N, C-alpha and C positions, 0 to 999 in steps of 0.2 A: 523760370528763374530770371530771364531777361527783363520781364516786366517789373520784377522785384528790384533789380539793379537800377532800372530807369526811374522807378517810383521813388527810390531813396534820394536820387539827385534832384527830382522835381519837388520833394518836400523836405528840404534841409532843416527847416525850423522844427518840423514835426519829429524828425529823426533825433534832433538834440534833446527834445522833450522826452522822447521814448527812452533814450540812453539814460537820462537822469532818473526816469521812473523805474527802469529796470534795476539800476544800482540801488535805489532807495528800497524797492520791493525785496531785493536780495538781502540787504542788510536787515530789514524788518523780519524777513523769513528766518534768517539765521538766529535772531534773538528769540523768536517764538517757537522754533522747531523743538519738539520734545527730544531730549538727549537720553539715550540709554546704551547699554553695553552691546546688546544684540537685537536684531529685529525680531518681532513677535513671530514665533513659529511653534506649532504644536508638536509635541512628542507623541507618536502614535502608540501610546500605552496608557492604560488605566490601572491604578493600583487600589486594591481593597485591603485595609488593615484592620485588625481586631486585637484588643488587649484582653487577656483573661488571667488576672492575677490568681496564682494558686493552682492553675491547670498545668499538668505536665504536657510534654510534646505529643504523646499518644492521644490524650484526651482532646487536645486542641485539634489534632488531625481528624479524629473520628467525629467529634461533636460540633466543630466550628468550620474548619477549613474545607472538609469534605462536603458538607451541605452547601457551602458557598460555591464550590467548584461545580457541583451538580446544577445549581441555579443559573450559572453563567455559561453553561455549554451551548445554549441556543442564541447567544448574542451575535448579531449580524456583523460581518466584516472582520471578525477576529481571525488571526492567523494561528495563534497557539495560546495556551494558558499554562502559567507556571505558578506553583504554590509552595509555600514554606511554612512549616509548623514547628514551633519551638516551645520551650517552657515559658508559658505566660503570654505568648503572642502567636498570631497567625497572619499570613499575608498571601494574597492572590494577585498576580500580575497578568493582565491580558494584553497581548501585543496585537496590533491592528495593521491592516493594509495601509500604506502611506497615504492613499487617496481617500480614506475614510473621514467623514465629518466627525471630528472628535467630540464636539459639544453634544451632538445627538448620541454618540456612543456612550458618553459619560451618563447622560440621562437614562439610557436603556439599562446600564449597569446598576444605577441607583435604584431603579424600579425593581430589578431582579433581586438585589440583596435585601431590599425592604420587606420582601415577601418571605424571607428565611427566618424561621423561629430558632433563636439561639438560646443556649442555657443561661441560667441566672448567673449574676456576677461577671458577665462578659460585657464589654463595652459595645455600643452600637457599631456597625461596620462603617469605617471612614473611607469614603471614595474620593480619590484625587486624580486629576488628569493634568500633568505638568505641561507648561509651555515656557518659552524663554522670558515672557513678561513676569513670571513668578520668581525670577532670580532675585535673591534678597538684595536689598539696597544697603541696609545697615545691620551689623551685629552689635548689640548693646548689652552691657552688663550693669547690674545695679547691686551695690553692696550697702549694708545698713550700718549705722553708727552703733557703738556698744550701748547696751541698755535698752534698745528698742524692743518692745514686747511683740509677741506673735500677732496680737490683734492690731497693733500699730503697723506691723509689716504688711498684713493683709490689706489694710486701708491704703497704705502707700503704693502697694502693688497695683491695686485697682485704679488708683488715681493716675499713676504713670501709664498704665495700659489704656485708659480712656483718652489721655492726652495724645498718645501715639496713634491711636485709631482715628482721632479727629483730624489728623493732618490731611490736608487736601491732596489727593492722589495716592494715598496709602491703600493697598489692597487688603493685605492680611498682616496681623501681628501675632507671632507664635511665641509663647512663653513657656520656659521650663525652669526647674529648680524651685517651684512653688512649695511653700510650707504646707504640710498636712499633719499638724500635731494630733496626738491622741493620748488618752490616759490608759495605762495598762494595769490590770488587776491580776496578780499572780497568786493563786491560792497555795496555801501551805497545808498539805494533806495531814501532816502530824498534828498541827495546831487545830485543824478542823476536827480531827478524831478526838483529841484531848478535850475540846470544848463541847463535843457532841453535836456539832453543827453539820448538817448534810450539805454537800456541794451545791445541790439545787437551790439552796437558800440564797446563794450569791447571784443567781440569775435574776431575782426579783428585787434586789437591794435598792434599785433606783425607782421602782414603780411607785408613783404617787408622791415622790419626794420633791419633785421640781414641777410646780404647776402654777397656773395663773387663770383664775376663773371668776366669773360674775355670779353671785348667788342671789341677786335680786336687789330690791330697793326698799327703803323704809323712811318714815318721817321722824326725824330727830330734832327736837327743839323747834318744831314748827317748820322744818325745812326738809324737802325730799332729797335723800342722798342715796347713792349707789353703794352696794356692799360687795366687796371683792375678797377673794382668798388668794394669797400669793406666797410662794416659797421659791427661792432661787439657790441653786448650787453653783458657787462661783470660784471654788478653789479646791485643791487636792486635800488640804487638811480637813475641810468640812466633810469631804467624801469619806475619809478614813473614820470619822466619828459616827457614820450611819450604822444603826443597829441591824444585825443579821439574825440575832436570836436574843432571848432574854439575857441581858447583861453582857452580851458579846457584840463588840464593834467590828466593822469591816477591817480596820487596821490591825485587830488582834489576830486575825486568821489569814490575812493576805497582805502582800506587799503592793502598795498603790504608788505609782510613779507617773510623772508627766514626761511624755516622750515627744521631743521636738523633731519628728521625722519629716521627710520630704517626699513629694510625689516622684521626683527624679533628682539626681544629684548634679549640681553644676557649681564649679568653683573657679574663681579667677585669682591667680597668684596666691593660692593657699587659703582663700577666704570663701565661705559659702556665698553664693551670689544668685541673682536671677538672670536668666539669659533671655533676651528679646531678639527675635529675628523679624525684621520689618521688610515686607515686600511691597512693591508698588502695584497699582492697578493698571489695567490695560490703557494704553495711550496716555499714560501719565509721564511727567518729566522726572526721570531718575535723579537728576542733579537737584531739582527743587525739593523733592521729597527728602533727599539726604541732607540738604541745607536746613530744612525745618527740624529734622531730628537733632542736628547739631545745636540749633537754637534751644531746644528743650533741655539738652544736656548742659549747656552753658547756664540756663536759668536755674537748674537745681544745684549745680556745682558752685555757682556764684552766690547763692543764698547762704549766709552764715548760719541760719536757723534750720537749714535742710538736714534731714536725717538720712539722706541717701547720697551716695557718690556714684555717678554714672560715668562709664567709659565706653566710647565707640571703638571696639577693638578691630573690626574690619568694616571698611566703608567702600562698597562698590561704586557709589556715586563719585568718590574721589578718583577711582580708577577710570570711570567714564570721562571725567574732566581731563585726566592724564592722557587717555587715549585720544580724545578730541584734540587736545593741545599738541600732542606729538604728531598726529596726522596733519594738522594744519601747518606745523613747522616743516614737515616733509614736503607738503604742497608748495609752501613758499620757497624752500630751497630748490625744489624742482623747477619752479617758475623762474627763479634767478638763473639757474644753469641754462635753461632754455633761452633766456634773454641773452646771455653771454654768447651762446652758440650762434644766434641770429646776428648779433653784432659782429662777430668774427667773420661770418660769411658775407654779410651785406656791406660791412665797413662804412655804414651810414647810420648815424644816431637817429635821424628823423624816421627813416624807414623802420628801424628797430622799435622805436616808440609806437609807431602806428601798429606794428605787428602784435606787440605784447598787450595792447588794449583788449585783444580778444580774450585774454585770460580772466581779468576781473569781470568783464561783461558776461562771458559764458558761465562763469561760476555763479554770478548773481542770478542769472536766469535759471540755472540748474537748481539752486536753493529754493527759488520761488515755485518751480514746478514740483519739487519734492514736497513742499508745504501743501500745495494743492492736492497732491496725490495721497496725502496722509501718511507719508513715510517719515520715520524718525531719523535723527542724526545719530548714527551708531558707527561702529568700527567697519562695517561693510559698506555703508554709503560713503563714508570718508575714504575708505580704501578705493572705491570706484573713482572718487575725485582725484586721489593721488595718482592712480594709474592713468586717468584721462588727461592730466595736466599737459603732458607732452603732446597729446593729440589735439589739444585745444588750439594750438598755434599752427597745426599742419595746414589746414585750409587757408588760413590767413597768410602763411609763408608762401604757398603756391601763388596766391593772388598778388601779394606785394612783390614777389620776385618777378612775376610776369609783367606787372606794371613797371617795375624798376628796369627790367631788360628792354622793354619797348621805349622807355624814356631815354635810355642810353643811345638809341639810334634815331628817335623821332623827337620833334619839337613838342614841348609840353602843351597839352590841351585836355579839356575834360573828356572829349570824345575818345582820345587815346586811352585814358584811364578806364572809361566804360567798356571800350572794345577789348582791352586787355583782360578785364574781369570776365566779360562774356566768353572770351577765348578758352578760359580754364574752368568755367562754371559747370560744364557737363562732367568734366573729370572729377572735380571736388565733390559734386553732388553724388555721383555714382560711388565714389570711394567712401564717402560718409555713410551712405545707405548700406554699403557692403559691411562696414564696421559695425553698424547697428544690427543688421540682420543676422549676424552670427548668434545673437541672443534669442532670436525667435524660437528655435527648437528647445527652449528651456523647459517646455512642458514634457520633454522626453526624460527628464531627470527624475530620480526618486523623490518622494514627497518632502523629506527633511532637507535634502540637498537643494531642491527646487526653491523651498521657502527661504533658505539662506542666500541663494544666488540672485533671487529676484530683485531685492533692493539694489544690489551691486549692478545688475544689468540695467535697471531703470535709470540709475545715476549716470552710467556710461552713455545711455541713449539720450537722456536729456542734455548732457554735456556736449555730445557730438552734434546734435541738432542745433543747439544754441551757437556753437562755434561756426557752423555752416551759415547760419543767418547773419552772424557778425561779419563773416568773411565776404559775403556778397553785398552787404549794405554799408556797414560802418567803415570797413577797411578801405574800399575804393573812395568813399566820401572823405575820409581823413587824408588819404593819399593825394587827392585833388587839392586839398588845402595846404598840407605840410610839404609836399614835394614840388610845389609850384616854382619856387625860386631856388631849389636845391641843385647843386652842381653834381652831376652823376657821371662817374667815370665808366667808360664802356668796359664790359666784362666779356672776354673772349673764351669760347669753349677750349678745353684742354686738347691740344694736338696729340699729345702722347696717348691719352685715353682713346681718341678717335682712331689712331693707328693700331692700338692694341685691339680695339673692337673689330676693326676691319680684318685683322689677322684671324680673329676668332670666327668671324662670319665666313671667311674663306675656307677655314678648316674646322667647321662647326662640329663635326662628329667627335673631335678630341675633347673640347670642353663639356659636351653633352655626356659622353661616356664617363668622364671623370666625375661629374656631378652625380650621375646614377650610381657609380661605385661608392661615392661618399654617402649618398642617401641610404643605400642598403647597409653600409657599414655602421652608420649612426643608428639605424633601426635595430640592427643586431646588438649593438652596444647597449641600447636602451633596454631591450628585452633581458639582457644579462645583468643589468644594474639592479641592486636591491631597492625596492620602493619603500619609502618611510612613511610614517604617519605625521600629521601636523603636530608639532611639538607644543603641547599646552602645559608643560610642567613649569613650576616656578619655585625658586629657591627662597622666596620671601617667607613662606610658611612651611613648616614641617608638621606632618600629622603622625601621631604615634598611637598604637593600640596595645593594650595589655590584656590578653585573653586567657582565661582559665577554663578547665573542663566544666561542663554544665552542672556537675554534681558537687562543685566546690562551694562551700558556704559563702554567702554574699558578704558577710562581715569580714571574712578572711580576704576576699577579693578587694574590698574597700581599704583594708589596712595596708595591703601591698600596693594598692593604687596610690595611696597618699604618700607612701615611702618613695615611689618612683616620681611622684609630683615634686617632692622636696629636692630630689636629685636634679630634676629638670630646672627648677627655679634657681638653683645655686650656680648653674652654668653662666659663664660670663658672656657667651655669644647669644643668649636668649633674652629678648626684651620682655615678653610676658608668656604665661602658660595658662591655658584653660583645661579643666578636667571635667568630664561628664560620664554619668553612668545611669542606667535605668531607662524606663519608658514613661513618657507623659502622654496624657490624652491629647494635648495640643500638638505634640510631635507626631503622634499616630495619625492625626487628621491629614498630615502631609506625607504619609507613607514611611515615616522614620521610626522603625521598631528594631530593637536589637536584643541580644542575649543579656540577662542580668549579670552575667559573669564577664562582661566585656567593659573595659574602661578605656575611654578615648581622650586623647590630648591634642591640643592644637598649640603650636609654638610659633611665635613671631620672632624671626631672626633679626639680629642687629645688622645695620649696614656693614657690608664687607665681610660678614661671617661666612665661613665655609660650611654650607649645609651638608655636603657629603661627609665631611669629618664628623659633624655633629651626629649624623645618622649612624655612622660606624661606632661612635662612642656609646650611643644609646643601645645599639644592638649588643654591644659587648657587656651590657649590664644583665643580660639574660640569666647568667649563672647565679645572680642574687635573687632570682625569682623562680625557684623550682616549681615545676608544674604549670608555669605560665609561659606564654609566648609573646615576646615583644616584637612588634612589626613597625618600624619607622618608614616613612616615605615622603617624597616631596609632592606638592600639588597645590593647585589653586583651590579656593573655596568652591569653584564650579565643578572641577573634575575630581577633586579629592585624590588625585594621583594620575598615573599613566593610563592612557586610553588604549594602549597597545597590548591587549590581551587576546589570545586565541583560545577559544573554548571548545571543548569536546563533550557532547552530551551522550550519555549511555542510558537508554531507556529499556524498560521491560517489566514483566510481572514478577519475576523471581529476584528478590533483593540480593540473595547470595550470588547469583549469576552476574548481575550487573556490578556488584561490588568487586568480584574477581576480575571482570573485564576492565573496570576502572583502574585497578592496580596494574594490569598489563599495559594499558594505555599510558599511564604515568611512567612506567619503566621504559617505554619506548621514547617518550618525549624528553625525559631528563637529560640524556646524553647529547641532544641536538645543540649545535653551536649557537650562541647568542640567545639561548633561553635562560632568562634570569631566575625564574622561580616557577615551580609547578606545585599546585595544590588542588584539593578537591573538597566538595561539600560533604564528603563521606565522614560523618562525625564518629568519634569514639562512643561506644555504648556505655550506659550506666545501669546500675542494679535497680530493679523495680520489684517490689513485693506485691503480689495480687492475691486478695482473699477470695478463694473459690468456695462459694456458699452452696450447700445442698438445698435446693428449693423445697424438698419434702420436709426438711428439718427446721428451716427458718426463712424469714422474708429478707431477701438481699437488700431491698430498699430501706427497710427499717434499720438493718445492721449498718448500712452505709451512712444513714443519717446520724445514728448514735456515735459512730466512729469519727465523723466529721466534727461533731460537737466536742468529743474528747480530745482530738488531736489538733484542732485548729482554734484560733481565736474567735470568740463569739461576741458581737456587739450587744451590750446590755443597757445602753442609754446614752445620753449626752449631758455635758456640763457646760454652762455658759461662763467662760473665763474672759474677762475684759471685752464683753460683748461679742465674743467669738464662740461659736458652737463647736465644742470639742467632743468627739466620740469617745466612749468608755468601752474598752475591749477586755473581756475576760479571757485570759490566756489559758491554754490547755493544761490540764492537770497532768495528763500522761505524756511523758517524753521517753518512749522506749528506746533503749540504747543497744538492744540485742534482739535476736530472733526469739529467744525465750520470753523476753518481756512482751513482745508482740503477741505470742501465744497466750500469755497470761492476762491479756485485756479482758475485762468482764463486760458483757452486754446483756440487755434484757431480751428474753425470748417469751414465747407464749407460755412456756413452762416455768418462767421465772428467770432470775439472774444465772448466767452460766459463762464459763470461760469461752472465749471465742474459738479456741482450738477444739472444743467439744462439738461445735456445730459447723465448722468450716476449716479449711486448710490454707495456710499461707504458702504461696508458690513463688519461689525466687526466679526471676528472669533477667536477662541482659537485653535491654531495649535501646533503640536508637534515641539520641538526644534531640534529633531534628528529623523531620520527614519532608521529603521533596517530591513533588509531582509535576509531570509535564504532560498536558492533555490527558489527565486522569491516570497516567501510568507513573510508577515510581521511576526516578532517574537519579543518576549521579553526574555531576558536572565537574570536569577536570579543566582547570584554568592555567594557562601558561603565559606568564608575563615575559615579553621579549624586548630586545633592544629596538627602540623606535625606528632607527635608520635602516634596520634589516627586516622590517615587517614582512614584506612579500616573500623574501627568500626563505625566512624561517617558516612562514606559513605553508609554503610548498613542501618543505622538508617534513614538517609535522604531518601534513596531509598524506605524504608518502609513507611515513612510519606507521600512522594509524591504520592505513589500509592493510598493513601486514598483520594486524591483530585479528585473529579468528574469533568472531563473536559466537557464543552459543546460540542455539535455536531460541527464537523469541526475544533476542536482545539486539537492539539497533544502535549504531554509532553514527553520530552526526557531528561534523566539524564546522564551526562558525566563528563568530567574534569579529575582532578588528580586521583580520586578514580578509575574511569573506565580505565584510562591509566595504573594505577598501576596493576589492575586486569589483563589487557591484557598482560602487561610485565611479570607478574608472571606466567600466563598460558603458555606463549611461553617458559619461562625458565623451567617450569615443563615438557613440551613436549621435550625440549632439554635434560633434565635429564633422561627421560625414554629411549630415543634413545641412549644416551651415555652409559647407563647400558647395553643395547643390544650389542653395539659395543665392549665394554670391555669384555663381555662374549664371543663374537666371537673370539677375540684375544686370550683369555685363552684356548678356544677349539683348536685353531691352535697350541698354544704353547704345551699343554699337550696331545693333540690328544685323549682326553677323554671328556665325557659329565658330569659325576658326580663331578670330582675334581674341575673343574671350577665353578660349582654351589656352592660348599663349599666356594670358594673364593668370589663369588658374595654376599654371605650372610654377609660378613663383611661390605657391603654398608649399610645394614639395621641398623647398630649400629650408623650411622652418626646422625640421628635425635635425638637420646638420648643425645649425648654430645652437639650437636648444641643448642638444646632447654635449656639444663642445663646451658650452658654458657650464653645464653641470660637472663635467670632468675637470675643467680648470679650477672651479671653486670647491670641488669635493663635496658638494651638497647632494643629498639623496633626494630623488624626485618623489613627491607625494601627489595626491590628487589635484592639488592646486597647480602643479606643474602642467598637468593635462589641461586644466582650465586656462593656463597661460597660452598654451598652443591654440586653443579655441579662439582666444582673443586675438592672437597673431594672425589668424586667417583673415580677419577683417582689416588688420593694420598693414600687413605686408602687401596686400593687393593694391593698396593706395598708390604705392610707388609704381607698380606695373601699369595701373590705370593711367596715371599721369604720363607715363612714357608712351604707351600704345595710343593714347588719345592724340598726342603730338604726331605720332607716326601716321595715323589715319588722316589728320589734318594736312600733313605734307603730301600724302598720296592723292587725296581728293581735291584739295584747294590749290596746291602748288604743282601738281602733275609730276612729282618726283618719282623715280624708280623706288622699288622696295628697299634696295640696299642704301640708296641716298637718303631716303626717308628715315631709315633706322639710324644711320650715322649722324644725321643732323639732329634728330630727336634726342638721341642719347647724349650728344654733346650739350644741347640746350637745356635738357631736363636734369642733367647730372647734378647741378647746383641745388635746385629745390628739393630733389630727392635726398641728397646727402644732408641738406639742412633739416628737413622734416624728421629724418631718421635720427640724426644726431641730437636734435631737440628732444625727441621722445626718449632716447637713451639717457640724456642728461637729466630729464625729469624723473626717470625711474631709478637713477643711482642712489638717492637717499633711502629707497626701500631695501636696497641690497645691504646697506650698512646699518640698518635699524633692526631692532628685534620685533618680530610680529606679535601682535596682541593675541592672547588666548582666544581661540575660536574664530580668528580672522582668516579669510582666504588670501589676504594680501601678505604672502609670506616671501622669504628670501628665495625660495624655490621658484615661485611665480615670477619674481623680478628678474632672476638670472635667466630663466627660460625666455622671457620677453626680450631682454637685452641681447642675449646671445643669438636668438632666432632672428631678431630684427637686423642686427649688424650683418650677419652672413647673408640673409636673404636680400638685403639692400644691395650689397656688393654683387651678388650673383644675378640679381634682377637686371642690373645695368649691362651684364654680359650675356647671360644665358637666355633671358626672355627674347632679346633680338634674334638670337640663333634659332630658338624654337619658332618664332614668328616667321622667319624666312623659310624655315623647314616646312611649315604648313603651306607656304606659297612658293615652294621650290621651283615648280615648272614656270610659273609666271615670272619669278625673279630671274631664272636662268634665261628666259626669252628676252627680258629687259636688258640683262647684262650683255647678251649676245648682240642685240640690236644696237646697244650703245657702243660696243667694241667695233661693230661694222661701221657705224657712223663715224667713229674716230679714225678708223683706217681710211675711209673714203675722204674725210676731211684732210688727212695727212697726204693722201695721194694727190689731192688737188693743190 
């Protein structure tokens, strides 16, 4: 470090060039750093989704989900498998160990499911593995002008889709609400009988009618020409005119209509719309992608001939910009407050200007290093910068204060400046290394938590190293220039503080015992405090669901869904409303499958609207929708609602036993205080009729095929309307309304036509509407939504209540969810804390080459809980896992003060031959000002974080800021008093001998 200081003074011109280059590179890096909401982190889960239109839950479970589960049992690294089978869909979720390579895991899953033979009319399995880079950038709706045909819509859809996909940096574009028109042919049995036309005649009505073929070539008028035959069906009216028998047209015996149906329903403010969800690719700039989407929107909306109107109803790129700007604002406010603190303490404008130079220089160097490391600018890296701002000036404060203090007593010279810098270089180097090294054990954290904290830790590390380099090179160099002709008034140590410290050293057991009592009191208080979750809810958007029983007709669901949509649109506090229903192939590719009897809404609240009142009003509408359940909730597009759910899984082989146990568990949980809602995935059953065929009488396969044709729509061809291929569907003739009509269905057997009741029996059963499996066993999941601030407290009470439930033999009960995740996160952070303390102690031993002196420094860490808990009590904020991370950060921050103090003590003892007591009193008096300055500057820089609202998903929360500020204030004050007491206690024999010898010398001198 000494050679670095001397080198800076020997190469002043080079240093000026380096400073300019660092600032330029920092600005350049800031402009080119990709900006996104969160750093890229894999979710250790792979989802396999399948759509099977027309298949009931039982069939999906038996023929689709079951075989997929079997194929996935041998996947390496998985911790468990969950599956869900419902009407028309099936889904398998594989959870993995956090340390699993998820890209390899996804490939292995894809190979496994590709080998599974699935039934006809079932979509291929869609495999998706989510990570944070897949967070959507823009949610875009497209509505069409009146009079636009389906063919034109299809062309415009594809045109817009291609433009969105061609944007540089776009990863995927998901589309729903796509038109899927068809022509329905509904036979009239009475007319068919009257005309003497068999139903089978309708199946071949399109055969050979629509064709285009080359029949050869011929020479006509001396010229070779091609001969073709062509016929095109292009409208419904022509279809009605097709003959089905002699003198009988299709329109005479059937109703032919054009049905403008959709793959899935999506509406925006009451109009049918297309929904596009645009996600960015890995390492792409979210803001640039969002900006390009906005350009496309402006192009279409600004064209008077455009037949589409586009609306970006949610833009996460705007939220990224807002997050970046708000964090930068807090950084600037923090820097301003730190500057004011320095000016108040130093009372010298030049010295203040020299000190604050470290902030822009350190930030510029940090941005350049982030760019080199391939780390994006997101709420975590910016949070690291916001937290680091106060520490950026710490090293510079210690250097400038020591230079300032020396110049108060000595004549100005470059040598004095260099010597003053060297004097504190060991202290600031070791303290900076201690701050950085608390992040080394980050590998002990769980996979997801580690991935999120790594960018934060690297940002802090780069910022600290940069500030150290600035402090030992640029600061002394600028001091030599700016303080040369400055008049510096001498600063004297506080005599009151020196007397107070001397009293504490004489009666050291009193302050030590008081601090120990405060420490145990604060730890006890912390244990008793309820631990909350990171609040990620937002009142900007309200999500609403309207759900009916699975046996409810879809047409009835949609009618009621549109009725609720009209109510939501009429509200004065709502800006826009989206409505969606059904499954699309595009959505299934990303694991989004849902029940066809579920209607979902998203509401954008107007500024100043009361979201809580809105939700209460919506919930009050439940009485207008008998049989349906309305569930409103606040949430961001990321979370969809609160993440504070405690789950209880009941597994076993006996469905009745696990169902009864689940009811017992729910009964135990509901009375628990601060439990907001308890629900389970135990669905109501629906009636299913199963035809039991006697194999000796008829072939079950033939019977099933005939009934499928009789009871389901059958494709009989296609018609080209406006250059769009539209399928023609022959609707079922039979629509039995009673059990008697079911028995009366006629089928062909080997002996000829016969009523189905003569060869088989319809058996009425009550079957589940959904099937759930966990690791191959049936399970019921009970979910309890709890008050976020009381998560840990409620989690313990639920755990206690569930243990009182006596499970039958073969049934297991497991408690998990947010409470268990929180406990695991906190335990891993505690492990990181213990290892961090060990690393800091090792650095101190290397620095001082002693065992006892570093121990005295380490004791300053035990003051942290006192201030942290006091801060939480005063502010009334519940601690979450970010509070524990704040304590981990404080380990590196608070030892800085103790290092600066003990370094001066050792200097006094070794170089000035002072006694331990004299060394402690002199060092505490001299170092009090820089210690208070650094602590106050850090607190000032953190204050904006206390009064700001944390971004969703950020670890830079109010809880973290309060813990850091409270812990730093108390530990700083106690460091100046208790650390000297501990230090002298470690050397009590030597100190006692020194004081005895000094007293003897004084008596002898007095006697003479």
